[in-house]
N, C-alpha and C positions, 0 to 999 in steps of 0.2 A: 398703961403698963401692960406688957405682954402677959397673958394668962399662963399659968404653970403648965396647962395642958398643951400649949403650943410652943413651949420653949424647946429648942433643939436638944436632943439627948447627947450624952457623951458616948464614946465607943464602948465604955464599960457598961453603960446602961443598956445599950442595944445587945451586947453580948449576954447580959443577964436575961433580957427578954428571950433571946434564942434558947438559953439553957432552960428557962421555964417551959417553953414550947416543947423542947425535946423530952422533958419529964412527962409531958402530957401526950407524947407521941404525935405532936403537931409539927408543921413545917413553916419556916420563915422565908418569905420572898424578899428579894433585894433588887432595887433598881437605882440608877443614878442619873443626874443630869443638871442642867442650869435652871430650867423652869422659871425664867425671869419675867415672862408674860404668860400667865396661865390661860389656855384656851380649850375649846371643846375637844380637840385632838388629844391634849394631855389628859383630860378627865377620863375620856373613854379608854385611853391606854392604861392609866393607873387602875381603873376598875377591872380591866381584863387581867392585869398583872396580879392584883389582889386575889382574884378568883383562882389563881394557881396554887395558893397555899392557905394558911390559917391566920397569918399576920404579915404585914408588909412594912419594911423600913425603906424610906427614900433618902438617898444620900445626895445632898445639894452641894454643888461646887461653890466655894467661897467667892466673894466678889473679886478677889485678886486672881483666882484661877479662871473665872469667867472672862475677865479682861485678857488673860493670856491666851485663852482658847478662841474668843470671839472678837477681840479688838477693843479699843479704848471706849467705844460708845456703849458697851454692854458691861454689866447687866443693866436693864432698865430699872429694876427694883433691887434694893440692897438685900443682903442675905437674911437678915432677921425678918423683914417683911415677907420675903419668899418662903421662909420657914413657917411663918404663921399661916399663910394662905394654904400651903400644901398640907400642913398638919391638920387644918380644918376640914379637909376632904374626908368623907366617910370611908374611903378605901384605904386611907393611910393610918397606920398605927404608931409610927415613930418617924422622926426626921433627925438626921445627923448632918452636920456641915463638915466638909473636908477641904483642905487647902491645896492639895496636889492636883495636877492636871488629870491624873489617873486615879481610879479607886482601888488600886492594887492592895495598898496597906489595909484599907477597910475590909476588903474581901478576906484577906488573911486573918485579920483580927476577929471578924464577926462570924465567918464560916457559914454563910447562908445556905439553906437547902436548895433554893431556886433563885436563878438570876434571870431577870426579864430585860429585854432590850427591844427597841422599836425596829420596824421593818426596813428602815434605811440601812440596816446592817444585816449581815448573815453571820452564822456561827464562824465561818472562815474569815470574815472581814473584821471581827472584833479585834481590838488592840491586843497584840501578841502577849504583852506583859500581863494584862488583865485576864486573858484567856488561860494563860499558864497558871495563874493564881486560882482561878475557878476550878480548873482540872485538878490542881493539887489538893484542894479541900473537898473535892467530890460534889461540887455544885452542879445541878442540872440547869442547862441553858435553854431558855425559851425565847424565840424571836416572835414578836407580836406585830400584826399588820398595822401600818400607818393609816390614819384617817385622811382620805383624799381631800385636798384643798385647805387643810388646817395646818399652819406652821407659824412659828414665832416670826420668821422672816417676813411672811406675807402679812401678818398682823402689823408689824412695824411699818411695812410699805404702805399699808392703808392709812395708818395713823399720820404718817409724814407726807402723804400725797404723792409718793414716788411710784406708786403702782398705777399704770395706765388703766383708766376705767374702760373696760370692755367686757362683753359677755364671754363666759368661758366656752371654749370649743366643746361641743357635745360629741363624744366618741362612742361608737359601738365596736366592741372587740370580739373577734372570733378566734377560738383556740381549741386545740385537741389534746395538748399534753401537759407539761409541767408548769407552763405559764410564766417563764422567766422574763420574757419580753413584756408581758402583761404587768408583772411586778415592777419592771423598770418604768413603765408609763405611770403607774400609781405613785412610785417614789418621786418622779419628776413633778407630778401634780402636788404632792404633799410638801415638797421642798420649796415650791413657788417657781420652779424653773419652767413650768408649763401651766398656763392658765386654761385649764380644761376640766371636764368631768366625764367619767365613764358612765354613760346612761344605761347601757345594757351589756352583759357578757353572755355570749352564746357558744355552746360547745356541742360537738357531735358525740362526746364521750361522757356518759352520765356520771362516772366516778373519777373524772379527771381532776388533777390538782388545780388546773385552771379554774374550774367551777368552784372549787373549795376556796381559792383565793378571793374570788368575787363575793362569795357568801360571807367570808370573814370580814371583808371590807364594807359590807352592807350594800353591795351593788346588785341590782336585779340580775339574777342568773337563770338562763334558759337552756335546757337540754333539748336538742332537736335530733330525732332519730333519722339518720340519713340512709338507713338500709345496710345491706351486708357488704357491699363494695366499699372498702375503706377509703377509696380515692374519689368516689362520685356520690353526689346527692341526687335522689330521685326528685321528680317534679314537685311533689307535695312538700318535700323538705325545703326546696328552694323558695317556695311561696311562704312557708312558715318563717324562714329566716327573714325574708323581706317584710313580713308582717311585724315581727319583733322590732326590727330596725325602724320601721315607720312609726310604730307606737311610741318608741323611745325618742323620736324626733332627732335622730343623730345627724350631725353635719358631715362626719367622716367615718368610714368603716376601716378598721385596722385588722388585717389578718396576722395574728401573732402565733405562729406555729400551727396554723389551721391546715389540715391535710387534705381536705376535699376541694373539689373544683366548683367554684361558683359560676352559675349561669344566669339565665333570665328567671325572674324579673329583676334580680338584684343588680345585675350589671347595668341595665338601663336606668333603673331608679337612682343609682349612685354613680353614674358615669363621671369619670375623672375625680371621684371622691372615695375610691377604695385603694388602700395601699397595702403592700406586702413587703416583708423583709426576707431576703433570700441569701443563703450562705455561699455566695460566690460573687465575683466581679462580673456581673452580666455585661454583655451577652454570653460570656463563657459559662459553660456548665449549668444549663437550665435543667429543671426537673429535680427529681429526688437524688440523693447520694452525691451532692455536689462536692463536699470535702474529699470524699474518696476519689472522685473523678480527677480532681485537681492533683492529688498525690500521684495517681496512676499515670497522669500525663507528664509528670516530671516538672511541674510548675515550681517556681521558687517563691511565689506569693499568690495569695488569693484574697478573700475578704468577704464583705457583705454589701448588699445593695437594697436600698428602699426604692420601690418603684410603684407606679400605678398598675392596677389590675385590669386586664382586658380579657377578651375571649381567648386569645392566644396565650398559652402558659408562659409566664416569666418574660413577656415581650413588651410590656407597657413602658411608658416613658420613665427613664431613670431620674429619680429626685436627688439621691445622694449615695455616695459609696465610701467605704473605709477599707484600707488595705491591711492585710494580716500576713506576715511572713510564714512560709512553710519551712519548718525546721527539720534537720536530719533526725530520722527516727520517729517522726510524727505518725501516729495512727489517725484514721479518720475521726475517731472519737475525741482524741486529744486536740486535734486541729479544730474540730467543731466547737469544743468548749472555749477555745481561744477566740474563735469568730464570734461566739455569742456575747462575749464581753464587749466587743465593738458594737454589736447590734443593740445592746442595752443602752449605749450612749447615742447611737445614730438615730434610732427611731423617735425618741422624745425630741431630739433636736429638729427633726423634720416636721413633727407636729407643731412645735413652737413657731417655726417659720411659717407654717401653713396658716396658723391662727393670725399672725401679724399681717399676712397677705390677704386674709379674708375680708370682705366688706363688712 
């Protein structure tokens, strides 16, 4: 018989918990999901979510809503078992089961102070109905990073033998800025779309969001001081990058928004194993400011290119391209954001094919 401690709460129970917290000037964290096979990624995520406040309620999709969302083969475990397992976690203070596809009604009823969601979402990509409910009740939204290589889909694939047995591709990623392509790689790994692991993340900017993403994901993060010229690495920096990549034993080097020019010894050590994503349909518009050049030239379309890196800038063999239309009124910034959405799809696809083709 299920212990009373692990019985799912009613909505009224959870609202009463929230009211007690408010009286103590404390905050309630809320998150939701299926959680039908609990794995390390879930546990780390729930621990991180709980740290955002003083108590946490997990809303579990009912069996019927899981089937509606995931298909007839899910959930693997039924809702009361899932509730017992999740409630037993140290990070979880309460569990409630809901039957809708969306948690909108629960959000409106519970009025949590903080809402946590995994890094396969952004604030802007949250369900519009749930986002409106969160905004209406004044809930703060926190997106937490995914744990690379851990997902329910991959767990099921291993259990059923449908996942090919192969060593994950070891990737070294270099970046200088916000890390959106880096995040796309991590999301693809976490979802099971890419059998890979990021062995090291290297940046020439000590305070970059890129390095912060790596640290949050538990990936070795290295800052390499490249000197005062923002486009060039001095010789010592080139050697330092090579050393980090060799120590991490990477198979492929990915330049994800990396703004400096790589030279020797990296180019020789990783010949035909360094890829870059560029915001144009190469060979058109090489170098910086490609979206602006496309607009100024009166092009009706541009796009992005994943290509091998060589000593000549943006001239290596093209591996894949995606087309993006140029719309009337586009600014370089607006166009570049639209191009990035295609980059986020294209780069993991190239890496997945690379892995399949590797010995």
